[in-house]
C-alpha atoms as a printed R data frame, in Angstrom:
    type eleno elety resid chain resno       x       y      z
1   ATOM     1    CA   MET     A     1 -48.282  -1.456 15.592
2   ATOM     2    CA   PRO     A     2 -50.940  -2.429 12.888
3   ATOM     3    CA   PHE     A     3 -50.819  -5.143 10.629
4   ATOM     4    CA   SER     A     4 -53.535  -4.803  8.146
5   ATOM     5    CA   GLN     A     5 -54.545  -1.376  6.114
6   ATOM     6    CA   THR     A     6 -55.605   1.937  8.317
7   ATOM     7    CA   THR     A     7 -55.896   4.264  5.595
8   ATOM     8    CA   GLU     A     8 -55.756   4.440  2.024
9   ATOM     9    CA   VAL     A     9 -52.243   5.079  2.164
10  ATOM    10    CA   HIS     A    10 -50.983   2.904  4.990
11  ATOM    11    CA   ASP     A    11 -52.445  -0.864  3.922
12  ATOM    12    CA   LYS     A    12 -51.061  -3.752  4.845
13  ATOM    13    CA   ALA     A    13 -47.726  -3.558  2.688
14  ATOM    14    CA   TYR     A    14 -46.934  -0.032  3.719
15  ATOM    15    CA   TRP     A    15 -47.006  -1.409  7.195
16  ATOM    16    CA   THR     A    16 -44.632  -4.608  6.676
17  ATOM    17    CA   LYS     A    17 -42.078  -1.748  4.810
18  ATOM    18    CA   PHE     A    18 -42.506   0.166  7.875
19  ATOM    19    CA   PHE     A    19 -41.403  -2.130 10.304
20  ATOM    20    CA   LYS     A    20 -38.947  -3.581  8.307
21  ATOM    21    CA   ASP     A    21 -37.113  -0.534  7.040
22  ATOM    22    CA   TYR     A    22 -37.831   2.481  9.558
23  ATOM    23    CA   ILE     A    23 -38.422   0.447 12.572
24  ATOM    24    CA   GLN     A    24 -36.757  -3.031 12.568
25  ATOM    25    CA   ARG     A    25 -33.602  -1.280 10.716
26  ATOM    26    CA   THR     A    26 -33.110   1.675 13.386
27  ATOM    27    CA   VAL     A    27 -33.516  -0.509 16.233
28  ATOM    28    CA   GLN     A    28 -30.841  -2.911 15.433
29  ATOM    29    CA   GLU     A    29 -28.676  -0.298 14.660
30  ATOM    30    CA   LEU     A    30 -28.945   0.459 18.441
31  ATOM    31    CA   GLY     A    31 -27.933  -2.889 19.387
32  ATOM    32    CA   TYR     A    32 -31.239  -4.745 19.822
33  ATOM    33    CA   THR     A    33 -33.126  -7.728 17.866
34  ATOM    34    CA   CYS     A    34 -36.868  -6.481 16.763
35  ATOM    35    CA   GLU     A    35 -39.492  -8.550 16.467
36  ATOM    36    CA   ARG     A    36 -43.219  -7.980 15.139
37  ATOM    37    CA   SER     A    37 -45.637 -10.103 16.541
38  ATOM    38    CA   LYS     A    38 -47.451 -12.861 14.233
39  ATOM    39    CA   ALA     A    39 -51.441 -11.396 14.228
40  ATOM    40    CA   SER     A    40 -54.050 -13.789 14.792
41  ATOM    41    CA   ALA     A    41 -56.973 -14.086 17.064
42  ATOM    42    CA   ARG     A    42 -55.422 -16.799 19.399
43  ATOM    43    CA   ASN     A    43 -51.963 -15.180 19.462
44  ATOM    44    CA   ILE     A    44 -53.405 -12.115 20.927
45  ATOM    45    CA   ILE     A    45 -53.967 -14.023 24.286
46  ATOM    46    CA   ASN     A    46 -51.021 -16.644 24.258
47  ATOM    47    CA   GLY     A    47 -48.033 -15.154 21.929
48  ATOM    48    CA   ILE     A    48 -48.228 -11.099 21.872
49  ATOM    49    CA   ILE     A    49 -49.086 -10.726 26.003
50  ATOM    50    CA   ASP     A    50 -46.422 -12.894 26.395
51  ATOM    51    CA   GLN     A    51 -43.833 -11.045 24.797
52  ATOM    52    CA   LEU     A    52 -45.240  -7.687 25.952
53  ATOM    53    CA   PHE     A    53 -44.483  -9.529 29.471
54  ATOM    54    CA   HIS     A    54 -40.770 -10.533 28.448
55  ATOM    55    CA   ALA     A    55 -39.862  -8.075 26.136
56  ATOM    56    CA   ASP     A    56 -37.236  -5.505 27.330
57  ATOM    57    CA   LEU     A    57 -38.413  -2.908 25.273
58  ATOM    58    CA   VAL     A    58 -41.795  -1.986 23.688
59  ATOM    59    CA   ILE     A    59 -42.190   0.026 20.958
60  ATOM    60    CA   ALA     A    60 -46.151   0.890 20.142
61  ATOM    61    CA   VAL     A    61 -46.799   2.747 16.757
62  ATOM    62    CA   LEU     A    62 -49.925   4.867 17.743
63  ATOM    63    CA   THR     A    63 -50.676   6.201 14.031
64  ATOM    64    CA   ASP     A    64 -54.038   5.879 12.768
65  ATOM    65    CA   ARG     A    65 -55.265   4.945 16.055
66  ATOM    66    CA   ASN     A    66 -55.830   1.400 15.908
67  ATOM    67    CA   PRO     A    67 -57.469  -0.009 18.722
68  ATOM    68    CA   ASN     A    68 -55.503  -3.172 18.740
69  ATOM    69    CA   VAL     A    69 -52.608  -1.328 19.495
70  ATOM    70    CA   TYR     A    70 -53.946   0.894 22.197
71  ATOM    71    CA   TYR     A    71 -55.173  -2.722 23.744
72  ATOM    72    CA   GLU     A    72 -51.888  -3.910 23.707
73  ATOM    73    CA   LEU     A    73 -49.978  -1.058 24.822
74  ATOM    74    CA   GLY     A    74 -52.624  -0.879 27.919
75  ATOM    75    CA   ALA     A    75 -51.557  -4.576 28.899
76  ATOM    76    CA   ARG     A    76 -47.544  -3.576 28.459
77  ATOM    77    CA   HIS     A    77 -48.244  -0.520 31.205
78  ATOM    78    CA   ALA     A    78 -50.125  -2.777 33.448
79  ATOM    79    CA   LEU     A    79 -47.226  -5.734 33.020
80  ATOM    80    CA   ALA     A    80 -43.685  -4.036 32.612
81  ATOM    81    CA   HIS     A    81 -41.698  -0.966 32.509
82  ATOM    82    CA   GLY     A    82 -39.950  -0.053 29.312
83  ATOM    83    CA   THR     A    83 -41.969   1.356 26.629
84  ATOM    84    CA   LEU     A    84 -41.420   3.272 23.973
85  ATOM    85    CA   MET     A    85 -44.568   5.222 21.609
86  ATOM    86    CA   MET     A    86 -44.253   6.900 18.513
87  ATOM    87    CA   ILE     A    87 -46.649   8.616 16.084
88  ATOM    88    CA   GLU     A    88 -46.311   9.722 12.700
89  ATOM    89    CA   ARG     A    89 -46.722  13.991 12.038
90  ATOM    90    CA   PRO     A    90 -49.146  15.539 12.473
91  ATOM    91    CA   GLN     A    91 -51.771  13.157 14.100
92  ATOM    92    CA   PRO     A    92 -52.555  14.629 17.737
93  ATOM    93    CA   ILE     A    93 -51.226  12.601 20.466
94  ATOM    94    CA   PRO     A    94 -54.349  11.287 23.119
95  ATOM    95    CA   PHE     A    95 -54.194  13.325 26.214
96  ATOM    96    CA   ASP     A    96 -53.433  10.521 28.627
97  ATOM    97    CA   LEU     A    97 -50.061   9.851 27.293
98  ATOM    98    CA   SER     A    98 -49.094  12.956 26.211
99  ATOM    99    CA   GLY     A    99 -46.507  13.323 29.230
100 ATOM   100    CA   TYR     A   100 -44.948  10.140 28.532
101 ATOM   101    CA   GLY     A   101 -42.711  10.924 25.684
102 ATOM   102    CA   VAL     A   102 -43.587  10.277 22.522
103 ATOM   103    CA   ILE     A   103 -41.772  10.168 19.077
104 ATOM   104    CA   ARG     A   104 -43.152  12.054 16.295
105 ATOM   105    CA   TYR     A   105 -41.830  10.843 13.469
106 ATOM   106    CA   SER     A   106 -42.194  11.417  9.562
107 ATOM   107    CA   ASP     A   107 -41.895   8.499  7.298
108 ATOM   108    CA   ARG     A   108 -40.873  10.382  4.029
109 ATOM   109    CA   ASN     A   109 -38.015   7.342  3.272
110 ATOM   110    CA   ARG     A   110 -35.514  10.160  3.301
111 ATOM   111    CA   PRO     A   111 -32.346   9.583  5.519
112 ATOM   112    CA   ARG     A   112 -32.302  12.593  7.056
113 ATOM   113    CA   ASP     A   113 -36.136  11.572  8.789
114 ATOM   114    CA   ARG     A   114 -35.258   8.375  9.964
115 ATOM   115    CA   GLN     A   115 -31.480   9.409 11.668
116 ATOM   116    CA   THR     A   116 -33.621  12.093 13.261
117 ATOM   117    CA   PHE     A   117 -36.221   9.292 14.376
118 ATOM   118    CA   LYS     A   118 -32.946   7.010 15.862
119 ATOM   119    CA   ASN     A   119 -31.498  10.090 17.554
120 ATOM   120    CA   GLN     A   120 -34.763  10.245 19.532
121 ATOM   121    CA   LEU     A   121 -35.185   6.730 19.904
122 ATOM   122    CA   GLU     A   122 -31.724   6.333 21.659
123 ATOM   123    CA   GLU     A   123 -32.372   9.094 23.877
124 ATOM   124    CA   MET     A   124 -35.265   7.461 25.349
125 ATOM   125    CA   ILE     A   125 -33.766   4.102 25.616
126 ATOM   126    CA   GLU     A   126 -31.174   5.566 27.470
127 ATOM   127    CA   GLU     A   127 -33.524   7.148 30.158
128 ATOM   128    CA   ILE     A   128 -35.236   3.723 30.052
129 ATOM   129    CA   GLU     A   129 -32.292   2.080 31.053
130 ATOM   130    CA   ARG     A   130 -31.244   4.924 33.722
131 ATOM   131    CA   ARG     A   131 -34.637   3.855 35.579
132 ATOM   132    CA   SER     A   132 -35.504   7.733 35.811
133 ATOM   133    CA   ASN     A   133 -38.958   7.830 36.020
134 ATOM   134    CA   HIS     A   134 -42.235   5.678 34.829
135 ATOM   135    CA   ASP     A   135 -43.155   5.403 30.916
136 ATOM   136    CA   GLY     A   136 -46.507   5.285 31.569
137 ATOM   137    CA   PRO     A   137 -49.688   6.089 33.895
138 ATOM   138    CA   ILE     A   138 -50.510   2.745 35.230
139 ATOM   139    CA   GLY     A   139 -46.817   2.767 37.033
140 ATOM   140    CA   ASP     A   140 -47.334   6.332 38.147
141 ATOM   141    CA   TYR     A   141 -50.152   4.877 39.578
142 ATOM   142    CA   LEU     A   142 -48.825   2.022 41.419
143 ATOM   143    CA   SER     A   143 -45.678   3.907 42.547
144 ATOM   144    CA   SER     A   144 -47.840   6.863 44.300
145 ATOM   145    CA   ASN     A   145 -50.212   4.244 45.897
146 ATOM   146    CA   ASP     A   146 -47.095   2.159 47.092
147 ATOM   147    CA   ALA     A   147 -47.995  -0.743 45.238
148 ATOM   148    CA   THR     A   148 -45.156  -1.017 42.819
149 ATOM   149    CA   LEU     A   149 -44.974  -4.660 43.606
150 ATOM   150    CA   LEU     A   150 -48.520  -5.627 43.217
151 ATOM   151    CA   ARG     A   151 -50.028  -7.600 40.404
152 ATOM   152    CA   ALA     A   152 -53.259  -9.769 42.184
153 ATOM   153    CA   SER     A   153 -53.727 -13.207 40.780
154 ATOM   154    CA   LEU     A   154 -55.774 -16.233 42.943
155 ATOM   155    CA   ASP     A   155 -54.069 -18.701 41.058
156 ATOM   156    CA   VAL     A   156 -50.349 -19.228 41.098
157 ATOM   157    CA   GLU     A   157 -50.269 -21.302 37.878
158 ATOM   158    CA   LYS     A   158 -52.066 -18.426 35.998
159 ATOM   159    CA   THR     A   159 -49.128 -15.805 36.738
160 ATOM   160    CA   PRO     A   160 -45.848 -15.609 34.437
161 ATOM   161    CA   LEU     A   161 -43.981 -17.758 37.419
162 ATOM   162    CA   SER     A   162 -45.773 -20.633 37.536
163 ATOM   163    CA   ILE     A   163 -43.275 -23.583 37.948
164 ATOM   164    CA   LYS     A   164 -43.754 -24.428 33.934
165 ATOM   165    CA   ASN     A   165 -42.943 -20.516 32.976
166 ATOM   166    CA   ALA     A   166 -40.177 -19.869 35.501
167 ATOM   167    CA   LEU     A   167 -38.264 -22.658 34.159
168 ATOM   168    CA   GLU     A   168 -38.922 -21.346 30.710
169 ATOM   169    CA   VAL     A   169 -37.488 -17.869 31.735
170 ATOM   170    CA   ALA     A   170 -34.694 -18.770 34.120
171 ATOM   171    CA   SER     A   171 -31.289 -18.418 32.777
172 ATOM   172    CA   GLN     A   172 -29.271 -18.814 35.929
173 ATOM   173    CA   ASP     A   173 -30.891 -18.838 39.273
174 ATOM   174    CA   LEU     A   174 -34.284 -20.065 40.279
175 ATOM   175    CA   LEU     A   175 -35.351 -20.139 43.799
176 ATOM   176    CA   ILE     A   176 -38.063 -21.903 45.150
177 ATOM   177    CA   VAL     A   177 -39.399 -21.188 48.764
178 ATOM   178    CA   GLY     A   178 -42.472 -23.060 49.927
179 ATOM   179    CA   GLN     A   179 -44.869 -22.563 46.789
180 ATOM   180    CA   ASN     A   180 -46.817 -24.901 45.626
181 ATOM   181    CA   LEU     A   181 -44.323 -27.643 46.921
182 ATOM   182    CA   TYR     A   182 -46.917 -30.088 48.214
183 ATOM   183    CA   THR     A   183 -48.427 -30.667 44.796
184 ATOM   184    CA   MET     A   184 -45.420 -30.027 42.832
185 ATOM   185    CA   VAL     A   185 -43.438 -32.724 44.328
186 ATOM   186    CA   GLN     A   186 -46.105 -35.461 43.591
187 ATOM   187    CA   SER     A   187 -45.750 -34.435 40.011
188 ATOM   188    CA   GLU     A   188 -43.739 -36.489 37.772
189 ATOM   189    CA   GLU     A   189 -44.277 -33.822 34.583
190 ATOM   190    CA   ILE     A   190 -42.864 -31.252 36.905
191 ATOM   191    CA   GLN     A   191 -39.664 -33.251 38.055
192 ATOM   192    CA   GLU     A   192 -39.206 -34.211 34.187
193 ATOM   193    CA   GLN     A   193 -39.603 -30.346 33.116
194 ATOM   194    CA   VAL     A   194 -36.897 -29.423 35.809
195 ATOM   195    CA   LEU     A   195 -34.555 -32.214 35.113
196 ATOM   196    CA   THR     A   196 -34.754 -31.483 31.306
197 ATOM   197    CA   THR     A   197 -34.168 -27.542 31.517
198 ATOM   198    CA   LEU     A   198 -30.813 -27.992 34.090
199 ATOM   199    CA   LYS     A   199 -29.897 -30.327 30.870
200 ATOM   200    CA   LYS     A   200 -30.662 -27.756 28.401
201 ATOM   201    CA   LYS     A   201 -29.612 -24.811 30.711
202 ATOM   202    CA   PRO     A   202 -25.821 -25.186 31.295
203 ATOM   203    CA   ARG     A   203 -25.651 -22.124 33.615
204 ATOM   204    CA   LEU     A   204 -29.093 -22.817 35.417
205 ATOM   205    CA   ARG     A   205 -29.142 -23.525 38.743
206 ATOM   206    CA   ILE     A   206 -32.429 -24.592 40.913
207 ATOM   207    CA   ARG     A   207 -32.628 -24.338 44.912
208 ATOM   208    CA   ILE     A   208 -35.781 -24.885 46.624
209 ATOM   209    CA   LEU     A   209 -36.302 -24.363 49.903
210 ATOM   210    CA   ILE     A   210 -38.843 -26.222 52.501
211 ATOM   211    CA   ALA     A   211 -40.072 -26.189 55.818
212 ATOM   212    CA   ASP     A   212 -38.384 -28.953 58.193
213 ATOM   213    CA   SER     A   213 -41.184 -30.408 60.561
214 ATOM   214    CA   GLN     A   214 -39.160 -31.877 62.725
215 ATOM   215    CA   PHE     A   215 -37.019 -28.945 64.195
216 ATOM   216    CA   GLU     A   216 -39.506 -26.275 64.150
217 ATOM   217    CA   PRO     A   217 -42.898 -27.796 65.767
218 ATOM   218    CA   GLN     A   218 -44.752 -24.237 65.277
219 ATOM   219    CA   VAL     A   219 -44.894 -25.460 61.327
220 ATOM   220    CA   LYS     A   220 -47.160 -28.110 62.476
221 ATOM   221    CA   ALA     A   221 -49.231 -26.034 64.893
222 ATOM   222    CA   LEU     A   222 -49.128 -23.401 61.514
223 ATOM   223    CA   SER     A   223 -50.448 -26.364 59.232
224 ATOM   224    CA   GLU     A   224 -53.337 -27.192 61.232
225 ATOM   225    CA   ILE     A   225 -54.578 -23.624 60.823
226 ATOM   226    CA   ILE     A   226 -53.235 -23.042 56.913
227 ATOM   227    CA   ASP     A   227 -53.672 -26.399 55.479
228 ATOM   228    CA   GLU     A   228 -54.262 -29.885 57.404
229 ATOM   229    CA   ALA     A   229 -53.360 -32.197 54.419
230 ATOM   230    CA   MET     A   230 -49.703 -30.650 54.764
231 ATOM   231    CA   ILE     A   231 -49.233 -32.655 58.085
232 ATOM   232    CA   ALA     A   232 -49.539 -36.161 56.248
233 ATOM   233    CA   GLN     A   233 -47.844 -34.639 53.079
234 ATOM   234    CA   PHE     A   234 -44.533 -33.493 55.453
235 ATOM   235    CA   PRO     A   235 -43.000 -37.423 55.184
236 ATOM   236    CA   LEU     A   236 -43.674 -37.526 51.193
237 ATOM   237    CA   VAL     A   237 -42.196 -34.229 50.164
238 ATOM   238    CA   ASP     A   238 -39.073 -35.477 51.795
239 ATOM   239    CA   ARG     A   239 -38.943 -38.706 50.198
240 ATOM   240    CA   GLU     A   240 -39.633 -37.737 46.541
241 ATOM   241    CA   PHE     A   241 -37.553 -34.714 47.055
242 ATOM   242    CA   GLY     A   242 -34.722 -37.189 47.622
243 ATOM   243    CA   SER     A   243 -35.500 -39.181 44.885
244 ATOM   244    CA   TRP     A   244 -35.097 -36.354 42.352
245 ATOM   245    CA   ILE     A   245 -31.728 -34.943 43.958
246 ATOM   246    CA   GLU     A   246 -30.761 -38.864 43.633
247 ATOM   247    CA   THR     A   247 -31.986 -39.593 39.754
248 ATOM   248    CA   TRP     A   248 -30.125 -35.735 39.057
249 ATOM   249    CA   ARG     A   249 -26.958 -37.204 40.321
250 ATOM   250    CA   GLN     A   250 -27.076 -40.444 38.514
251 ATOM   251    CA   GLN     A   251 -28.089 -38.248 35.496
252 ATOM   252    CA   ARG     A   252 -24.924 -35.438 35.929
253 ATOM   253    CA   PRO     A   253 -22.754 -36.623 38.887
254 ATOM   254    CA   ASN     A   254 -20.625 -33.620 38.150
255 ATOM   255    CA   GLN     A   255 -23.173 -31.490 38.478
256 ATOM   256    CA   ALA     A   256 -25.112 -32.112 41.489
257 ATOM   257    CA   GLN     A   257 -24.844 -28.847 43.342
258 ATOM   258    CA   ARG     A   258 -26.986 -27.191 40.576
259 ATOM   259    CA   LEU     A   259 -30.257 -28.844 41.692
260 ATOM   260    CA   MET     A   260 -29.966 -28.348 45.521
261 ATOM   261    CA   ILE     A   261 -32.867 -29.122 48.252
262 ATOM   262    CA   ARG     A   262 -32.586 -27.473 51.904
263 ATOM   263    CA   LYS     A   263 -34.991 -27.999 54.712
264 ATOM   264    CA   CYS     A   264 -35.472 -24.699 56.810
265 ATOM   265    CA   ARG     A   265 -35.933 -24.677 60.566
266 ATOM   266    CA   ARG     A   266 -37.333 -21.268 60.356
267 ATOM   267    CA   VAL     A   267 -41.374 -20.581 60.095
268 ATOM   268    CA   GLY     A   268 -41.893 -18.120 57.331
269 ATOM   269    CA   ASN     A   269 -44.913 -15.933 56.323
270 ATOM   270    CA   VAL     A   270 -44.542 -16.017 52.234
271 ATOM   271    CA   SER     A   271 -43.779 -18.586 49.626
272 ATOM   272    CA   ALA     A   272 -41.847 -17.350 46.940
273 ATOM   273    CA   THR     A   273 -40.055 -17.955 43.381
274 ATOM   274    CA   LEU     A   274 -37.135 -16.020 42.317
275 ATOM   275    CA   VAL     A   275 -35.839 -15.966 38.855
276 ATOM   276    CA   ASP     A   276 -32.452 -14.829 37.989
277 ATOM   277    CA   SER     A   277 -32.037 -12.929 41.239
278 ATOM   278    CA   ASN     A   278 -28.706 -11.682 40.425
279 ATOM   279    CA   LEU     A   279 -29.610  -9.863 37.210
280 ATOM   280    CA   ASN     A   280 -31.606  -7.050 36.316
281 ATOM   281    CA   ASN     A   281 -34.183  -8.312 34.471
282 ATOM   282    CA   GLY     A   282 -34.926 -11.036 37.446
283 ATOM   283    CA   LEU     A   283 -38.576 -11.433 38.880
284 ATOM   284    CA   LEU     A   284 -39.820 -12.488 42.061
285 ATOM   285    CA   LEU     A   285 -43.443 -13.964 43.292
286 ATOM   286    CA   VAL     A   286 -44.680 -13.505 46.403
287 ATOM   287    CA   ARG     A   287 -47.528 -15.146 47.935
288 ATOM   288    CA   PRO     A   288 -48.498 -13.943 51.758
289 ATOM   289    CA   VAL     A   289 -49.697 -16.640 53.965
290 ATOM   290    CA   LEU     A   290 -52.986 -15.613 55.144
291 ATOM   291    CA   TYR     A   291 -54.061 -17.522 58.066
292 ATOM   292    CA   HIS     A   292 -57.870 -16.528 57.532
293 ATOM   293    CA   THR     A   293 -58.100 -17.916 54.276
294 ATOM   294    CA   SER     A   294 -57.716 -21.171 52.279
295 ATOM   295    CA   SER     A   295 -54.887 -22.173 50.590
296 ATOM   296    CA   ASN     A   296 -56.255 -21.877 47.087
297 ATOM   297    CA   ALA     A   297 -57.443 -18.239 47.851
298 ATOM   298    CA   ARG     A   298 -54.573 -16.443 48.693
299 ATOM   299    CA   PRO     A   299 -53.771 -13.453 46.146
300 ATOM   300    CA   CYS     A   300 -50.060 -14.019 44.850
301 ATOM   301    CA   MET     A   301 -47.995 -10.854 43.597
302 ATOM   302    CA   TRP     A   302 -45.290 -10.616 40.943
303 ATOM   303    CA   LEU     A   303 -42.033  -8.069 40.229
304 ATOM   304    CA   ARG     A   304 -39.862  -7.181 38.548
305 ATOM   305    CA   ARG     A   305 -36.225  -6.116 39.830
306 ATOM   306    CA   LEU     A   306 -36.248  -2.988 37.388
307 ATOM   307    CA   ASP     A   307 -39.687  -1.799 37.952
308 ATOM   308    CA   ALA     A   308 -38.751  -2.392 42.308
309 ATOM   309    CA   PRO     A   309 -34.755  -2.748 42.993
310 ATOM   310    CA   THR     A   310 -35.052  -2.034 46.361
311 ATOM   311    CA   ILE     A   311 -37.964  -4.288 47.555
312 ATOM   312    CA   PHE     A   312 -36.994  -7.113 44.794
313 ATOM   313    CA   ASP     A   313 -33.440  -7.033 46.617
314 ATOM   314    CA   ALA     A   314 -34.907  -7.038 50.273
315 ATOM   315    CA   TYR     A   315 -36.498 -10.038 49.800
316 ATOM   316    CA   LYS     A   316 -33.836 -11.360 47.651
317 ATOM   317    CA   ALA     A   317 -31.132 -10.893 51.097
318 ATOM   318    CA   ALA     A   318 -34.065 -12.209 53.722
319 ATOM   319    CA   PHE     A   319 -34.403 -15.654 51.277
320 ATOM   320    CA   ASP     A   320 -30.838 -15.581 51.168
321 ATOM   321    CA   GLN     A   321 -30.233 -15.585 54.983
322 ATOM   322    CA   ILE     A   322 -32.752 -18.070 55.269
323 ATOM   323    CA   TRP     A   323 -31.300 -20.145 52.740
324 ATOM   324    CA   SER     A   324 -27.852 -19.995 54.427
325 ATOM   325    CA   HIS     A   325 -28.955 -21.694 57.459
326 ATOM   326    CA   GLY     A   326 -30.475 -24.205 55.901
327 ATOM   327    CA   GLU     A   327 -29.564 -28.161 55.723
328 ATOM   328    CA   THR     A   328 -29.265 -29.935 52.561
329 ATOM   329    CA   LEU     A   329 -32.107 -32.620 52.597
330 ATOM   330    CA   ASP     A   330 -29.514 -35.676 52.856
331 ATOM   331    CA   GLN     A   331 -27.751 -34.303 55.789
332 ATOM   332    CA   VAL     A   332 -30.975 -34.327 57.972
């Protein structure tokens, strides 16, 4: 929503009061917490985009056609499902958005007007929670092109599921399958982040699945095609991950099962990170192994369980099956 003056009537003080008395109050009555991002040039990238990705719901106030609002609305439509729009009567709704349920409101500080807004908002939230349809043109486009899960990037560290971000977001479950393990295991900083996160989040369980070259010769053969450096790093991975487990057991002897590392005898064609895979707000990042490209030039794709539950659950089932056949690091 706007922060600064947009018309003679809608000045900075108006928008602050409108948020607190009209939007925040109504949303909280429906059982949600409600925040407004702080306006600053740096925060547009670092803070607002982060909130647009992680928020369960986003409300975009289209009144007065503020350009920043439309930019952030487009970012949200591209990032995630769960977006609501509202505009003051009698302002026109942009044609491209007119088919996606925009709430028309009258802000006259009368209880009846806010109650009407609350009723409309409640109906739209219930519809979003049922996931009966997409709430923006980008979701429709991706769905119509069988690309609901695609969010292309060439650098895993720049996605919402970098190791650091995944640790921050995960609340119950984190499964890492072959993703950046050969650089990740050599980083004392990442090890410290993993162990610190486990201490801070008592419900969190972290599982890491690595390939076992000794039991699967194809892994070594493929490494010659994919990344020759992997061959020399296999013993290093075993040793370093073993030290992770030992350090964690010393720090939390009664919680050893919350950090588990297994070796898999199967050769997969993807690496992945699953965050809170048993929850509706779960996230999944998949990086296909493309043999004709270098390791730093392969695209990665992410999706939310809310957006594509069937695809998400299919990946989860496959990884759970592989995990169930893996052996713990200290057993091999």
